[in-house]
N, C-alpha and C positions, 0 to 999 in steps of 0.2 A: 397470421402467422405473426408479427410481431408483437402481438399483445403475449402470446401464446411462449415467447423466447424475450419477453421484455426485461428479466434479470440479467439473461446472458447479456443484452445488447445495453442495460446500464453498466455491468462489469468493464465490456471494452471500453465503454467510451470512458469510462474513469480510467484505465490503462493508456489510452490517448491521450487526456490533457495532462496527466501525470508525467507522458514523455514530455510533452511542452513545458513544463514546470519544471522539469527538472534540470532542462536545457538553459531556463532563466536562470534557475537557482545555480548553475554553474558560472554563470556571468555574473550574478548579482552577489554571491555569498561567499566566494572562493576565500577569502581575508579574514572571514569569521569564522570563529571557532564552532564545530557542530552542533555541537548540546545548545550554543546561545543563539544559532539558525532556528533549531526546532523548538527552542522556548518562544521565539518572536513571531514564527510564521504560525503557529498555534493559538499564541494570544491572540493577533489579527483575524485568524480564520473563526474563533469563538467570537469574538464581536462580529462577523460576518452573518454567523448563524442565529447571533441573538436578533439582529436586525431583522432579520428574514424572516425570525419567529413570529415578531412583533408585525411585523408588514401583512404577512398570510393570515395574522390572525389562528394561528397553530397553538391551540390550548394546551397545556401538560397533559398528558396520560393519565388515566387513574390506574397506577402500579401497587402491586404488594412491593413493600419494602425492599425484600429478596432480589425482585428484578431492577428496581433502582443499582441497588450493591452489586448485583451480577454484570450491570451494562458498565457501571463505572470501571467495576473489575477488568473488565474488557478492554477498557480505555488505557488503562494501568498497564496490563500484561503487553497488549497489542502494539502502543503506541509509546509510552515513556518508557518502557523496558526493551522492545521488541526496535524500535527505531535507535534506541543508545546502543545498544550491542549491534546493529546494523553501520552505524556510524563507526563505531569501535574497531570491528572486524573490515571496514575501507581503508581507514587508516593504517591497518596491519598489514593485510594479505592484499590490499586492493580489491577493485569491483568485479573482478574475471573472476577469482576465486572466493568472493563472497556468493556473488550469483550463484557459483556451483554448488556450492554448498545448500545456500537457500533452494536451491529445487528440490531439497524434499518436503517443503513447505506445501504444497498442492495435495500429494499423496497421505502428509503426515495429517491434513486437515479432514482429508475423507477417513481416516483411520479415527480421529478422535470424535468425528461426526456422528458415526457408525457405531461407537461404544456408548458415547454419552447421547446421542440425539437419537439412536436407534436410525440412522438415516442413510439409505443406501441406495447408489448411483446407478449401480449395473455396468456389464461390460464395457460396451460400448463407448460408454461415459469415460470410465476407467482408461482404455484405449485412448480417447481424447487427451485425457490428462498426461499421460507417462508421451506421447505424440507430442505435443505442444510443448511441455519442459524439456522435452531431448533436441525439437527443433530450437528453442530457446539456447539451451546450452553449448549445441553446436555452434551457434551464431557468436555467443559471447566469450567463448574460451578461443577463437580463433587465432588471437594473438598474446594469449595469456603465456609469458615465460618461463622456462623452466626453474622453480626456486624453491628451496631448500621450506620442508616443514614447517609452519607456524603453529604451533599447538594453541595458543591464547589466542589469534586471528581466528582459526579455523572452529574453536570453542564460542567464539563472537557468533559466529557465523551460524555455528549450529544453534545458541541460544535466540537469535534472530527467528530463524525459520520456526521455532517451536513454541516463540512467543506469538508470531503470528497465526501461526495455526491455532493456537488456544484461544486467542483474542477474537478470530472469527468464528471459532464455535460457541464460545460464550455469548457473542453479540448475536449470534443465529440461534441460539435459544429462547432470547428474549425477545426477538422479531418474529418468530413462528408461534409465539405461546401469549402473547399480549397483543393489544390492538395501538401500541406504540407506532409513531409514522417514521419512516426513514430520517425524517429533518432533525426530531426530536432525540432519535436515537445517536446521529452523528454528534448533536450538542453535546450530551450526556458522557460520550466517549471521550470528545477532545477536551471538553471544560476539566474534566478529571483527570485527564493524562496532564495537560498545560498546567494544573494547578499543583499536580504533586512535583511537576520540573521546577515552580517557582519555589517551593518549599525547598526541594533539594537540592537543586544547583548552587543558591549561595551557602548552603553549608558545605559542601565539598569544592567547590572555587569560589572563594569570596571575591575573587577579582574579576566575576565574571559580568557584572552589573557596571564596572568601570565604564566610564566616559572614552576611554581612549579605545576599550574593546569594541564597543558600538561604532566609532569611526571607523571600524574596518568596511563598514558598506558602501563611504564613499559619498556621492554626492545627493542632491534632493533627487535629482533624474533615476538615477539607481534603487532609490528606495520607490519610489512609483513603480518601476519595473519588477522589483522585489512583491510590492502588493497585488501584482496582475497575476506573479507567479502562486503567492498566496491564494487570492480567489479563485485561482483554476484548480490548483493541485491538491489545496488542504481544504478550502471549501467546498467547492463541486464533486471533489474528488472523494473526499469522504463520504459524503451525501450518497453519491450515485454508488459507494459500495455498500453502503445501509440497506439502498434499494435492491442490489443486487442481492444482498442476503435473505431480504424480504422475499423475495420471488423465485429465488433458484438454491441450489444445493451448496452448501459451503464449502466443498471440496470443485465445484465448478466456478464459485465465483472465485475463490481464491486462485484458480488457473487462468480465468481470465484477465483479473488484474496482475496478474505476472507479466504479461504480453508487452510490459512496455518499452521492454528492448527494442523488439520490433519496430513498433510503431517510430521510436527515435530513429532507427537504422533508414524506415522509409523518409523521413524528414530531412537525414542528412543528405540522402540521395537527391531530394527536391532541392537543397542546397548547393549542389554541384558535385558532391561526393559519390566516389566510383564504390561500387559493392561488389565484391569478391563473388566468385564462384558457392565460396564454402557459406557465405552469407547468403547468399539466393537460396541455395539446398535445404539450409535450416530453418528458412522463410517460408519456404515451402511445405517442410514438414510441419510445421507449425500451424501454418493454415489450416493444412488438411486436419490436424489435429481438435483445432477450433471447430472446423466444420461438422465434426461428428457430435458435437455440443448442439447443432441445430438439424440432427436428423429428424425426420418427422416419423412416428411411429409405424413400423410396417417394413421397413427397410430391408 
């Protein structure tokens, strides 16, 4: 059974460690500009990936030029543009409304995969997608204040969802049609995204690399904790995400990696925080949706 659902398990593991790393980022990078935070964590994670490739002796795959470009493009779209739009949306409308709009990412991924990859996941899996995302939204919007519509913020959130979906499908296309390993796929995607940030950010934010800005991280201990978050969330997280894309459909992978808020809720409960009935109900609904991805044929 485990091997049959290896892709789903990889996606859930990625979601879990992203929940942990997000909590660490909240403690370590709060005073640093979000784009600089994204640049630093990407650069450090690329270093981890290169070191892992060398240690494991994972030779570069023999791919056609178009496959290399397609994979690099998925990094530019899904990570450079998608993450930037995500951060921009959070600053304007907050995480709850951002996640509300981003809930379109899993079904959008399924539609793009259907039209461009001819990939279909069946009615039970679609039920799982909508049930899981519905449960997550029920949780994350519990304390959402009633605010006026902020069109730029909503636009950035929609752009982030579109870029995430497109990046997943572009990457999936390469993963299923070439012999590339998930490690190399993660390296190419992240390296291309980080390179784009290194080129783009100094042009639009000339002050971004000044020493005073970097001091926002604080003491050496904070940097060490930040490195742990990068190792977990960016290095292992993207590696596991690519593994999921290799072994299961794009829509299911996107849905399962989106359950990080539920893991964050569980970690908060372990830390002594009380969980409301609404959060518990939403979590149960999401878990029921996840269970549908693990259903055996013939159910």
